[in-house]
N, C-alpha and C positions, 0 to 999 in steps of 0.2 A: 201801677203801684199808686196806693194814696199816699200821703206824704207823713199819714198818723203812721205806716208800718217802718220807716225810716230806722229807729232804733231798734225795732224787733231785729230786722235785718241785721246789725252792726253785731246782736247777741248771738245769732246764728249764721253765719257767714255762707255756710258751705247749703244750707236748706235752701237761703232766700237769693244764693247770687252764685254766679258764674266766676270761676278763678279764670281770671283773662291776662294778667301783666306779673311776671314772676321778674321780681326787680331785685337789686342788691340789699335792700336795706326791708323793702315789704312784700306782702303779695296783695295784690289787689283784684277785689272781688267786682263785679259788673250786674247788677239786679237786671230784670226779665225789660223794665224803665231808662236803668241807664244809668243808674244812681251808681259810683264809682267809691269804694270806699275799703279802707283794709281789715283784714282780721287780727288786731291788736287791740287792746280795752289800757289803759294806764290805771296803775291800783291806788284810786283817789283816793278811797277809803282807808291808807295807808298812812296817809299824810297827815302828818299832826297840822293843829290849826297854830303852834306857837311858829313865830318866827324864831329862826336860829341864827342868830347875828354874826355869827364864826363862820356861815360860807362865804361871807363878802371878805375874799382876798381882794390884794390889789391885781394879782390876776385876773381875777373877775371883773373887778369893777374897771380896768383897761378895756375886757372886751366890753361891756356895756358902753362906755363912752367912744370907742373908736369903731364899734361894729353896729350893736345892737341898735343903737342910737348914733348913728351917724351920718343918717340924712336926716338933716336939721328941717328940710324944707318940707317931708312927708308929714312931721308931727304940726309945724304949721299949716299944713295944709288940714289934717285933722280938726285942729282948733277952729279954723277959719269954716268947716263944714258944719260944725256944731252952731258954729256963731251964727251963720247963714240962717240956722233954723229957730234959735231958742235963745232969748235975750241972756246974757251969762250972769249980769249980775245977781248974786242968791240965787242962782240955779241949782238946784242938789242934783248933781251927774254921778255916775258911778261907772269906773270902766273896768271891764271884766277883761283881766289877763293885762295889767297894767307894766308891765315891765318892767324900766327905769325910774316910770313915773316923769316923762318928759311931757307929754303931753297935757297929764292932769295939772301939772305945773302952770304948765300956759293959760289953761284955763280959773286955775288960782289967781291967776296974776291979773285975772281980769274982773274976779269978781264972784266968780261960782264958788261953792260947796262942792268939794271934791273926795272923793272916797275913791279908792283904788281893790282890786280883789288879784290876789298873785300871787301863784301856788311856790314858786320859786322861793325858796331862803334867801338867796343870795340877791336878787333881782328887787324883791320886797325890802329889806335892810334900805339896801340902795337907795331905794324910792324915799323911804323912811327918812334917811340920812343925810341926803342929796338933796331934797327938793320936801322935808318939811312935811309929808303926808299921812294922812291916815291911810294904810294898806293893813287888810286882811287875809289872811290865807283860809278862809271856811269858803268851800266851791258855794256859787250863787243858788245850787240845789240844794243848800243846809237849810236847818229851822233856820239859823240865826239868819240868814237873810228872809227866810219863806216867812217869816213869822214875825221878828223882830221891824223891818223894812217894807212891811207890804204895803202896795199904793202911795212911797214915799216920794222916788225919783222922778225928777221934771223930763230926765234924759239916762239912758244903757247903752254906751259904748262896747264894740266887740272888733277892736280893730289888729286884724290877722290873727283872730284868735276862734273863730267858730269851726275852721280844718282841724284844729288840734281836739275838742271834746269828744269826748268818748258817744255821747247821745245829744246831738247838737239840736234835735226836736224838744228834750228836755231842756235842755242852757235855757232856749229860747221862752219855753215853757215859762220857766223860772223869772227869765227877765223881765217879760211882761207882768208877772205876779209885783215885781217891788216898784212899778212904772204907777204912775197918778195917769185918771183917764185923762187921753191924749198926749200921753209921753210918750218920748223919741225913743226910738228903738234905730241904731246907725253901725252898720257892719263892712267891713270891707274885708275882702278874700281872695287869695286866688283862684281865676274863672274855667272852668274846664273846657268853655265855647271858646277858646283862645288860643291865639300860634302857638305857646310855648306845650299846651299839653295833648292840641292837635298833632304837631311835631313831633313829640315823644311818641304818638299811639303811633305814628306814619315811620317812624323808623325801629321801633320796636318790632310792627309787621315785616318790615320790607327784610330788618336782618334774622328774621325768628327767636326777637328775642336778647340778641348780643348785642344790640346798639341804643336802650330804651333813651338815650339823649337825656331832655329833661324830665322826662317820667320818675326818673332817681332821683332828682331834684327835690321833686313834689310829694314822694309819699315816704314815710318813714315811721318802721316799727319800734321805735325808740321812745322812752319817755316823753310826753310832749311832745311827740313829732306829729306829722301831718298825716289825719287819718281818713280823711273824705279831701274830694274838691268838690262843687257844686257847680252846675251851670246856671246861667241868670233865671233861665223858667222855673229851675228848681228849689232858686233863692225866693224867687214870686211866691210861690207856689206856698213855699214854708211858710214865708212871714203870712199870710192869709189863713194857711192854718193854725196858727197860733193865736191870730185876733190882733192880725196889725193892716192897716190902710197903708198900701206901698204910695208913699207919694215921689218918691224917687229910685230909679235902679239904671244903671250904665255902667259901661265899661270904662277902663283908664288906662294909662299906663305910671309902673311906679315900681319900682325897685326895693325891696326893704333892707337889702344890705346891698355895702360895696359891691361891683362889677366882679373883682378879685374873689369876690367869696364866693360866687356861682363857677367861676373859672376852676376854684378849686376841686368843686366837685365835680366837674363835667372831667375832668384832666387831672391826675393827680403830680405831672411834671410841672416842677415851679419856674423852669426854664420856658415852657408852653404857654402858661398862661403868664409871664413875661412877655413873651412876643407876641401873643394876643391880645392883653390887655388893648395898646393900641388903639387897635382896630376895630374892639369892642365898644371903646367909648365914642369912636367916630360912627360907628355904625347907630347907634343908639341916638346919638345926637341928630341923626338923619331920620331915621325911621322910628317913630313913636308908637311902638307895637303896644297894642291894648292887651294887657294878663291880669288885670284886675278886677273885681268888681264892687261897685258901692251901693249898697241898699240902705235908703231908710224907708220907717213905716211908722206910723202914729197908731196908740192902742185904741181902739172902738170903745 
């Protein structure tokens, strides 16, 4: 399978893929070459470009602060990655899927000119009000960006985003068009050739689908859920197919949410979560399991 066919596969999953994993929240199809994807697409065309500020409730703000942005080290690392490849003073940076805006806020403090794309009303409003950022709800594929910001940015970032989009190749092609020649594309995302996914596949097969473990947490046919998980090899080919020279590609360990978040997804009992939590913290302190990948490309 050439990378050019990924988006077509997602439009007709049953024609180009085999239903391999029937999960609680998703049906996962696997193509002949091994690409893993689900048969759900977000209704992006029905999302208003206007930010509805009323969606930012106190409860949602608390979730952003205590869950979504709880791992402050993650955002520091992301800012340092960009800084390691690009002088930040006056650099024009677009963050696709900027969430609550903490990453962009760190870049802004170091002199970068930043803009965020965020389709969630509550998160977009939080980033605007909390961090005083410019945030837009037009998808990167829209004319708003493709015509108005062609070859404009020095860097485009997608942190924990490419696994969520409907058509990953179209998203990266659109990101490439708004980058200057020599501009940088930086992505991190869960990695399929890693312990979590492979362990989930193993437990699924051994239990006849009754115990998919991590697979249930890695795919979701809900709005803005995980729609595909790439391998490092697929990511390299994807970057190259849309006109980027890959200058860094490696696996690393990082959890986006607190450990309790994942335990609750795996085990519905709060008592069991409380019992397991200390052991999980100790385990990850000792074993740094590589579960994600970082990919950095330069536009040719």
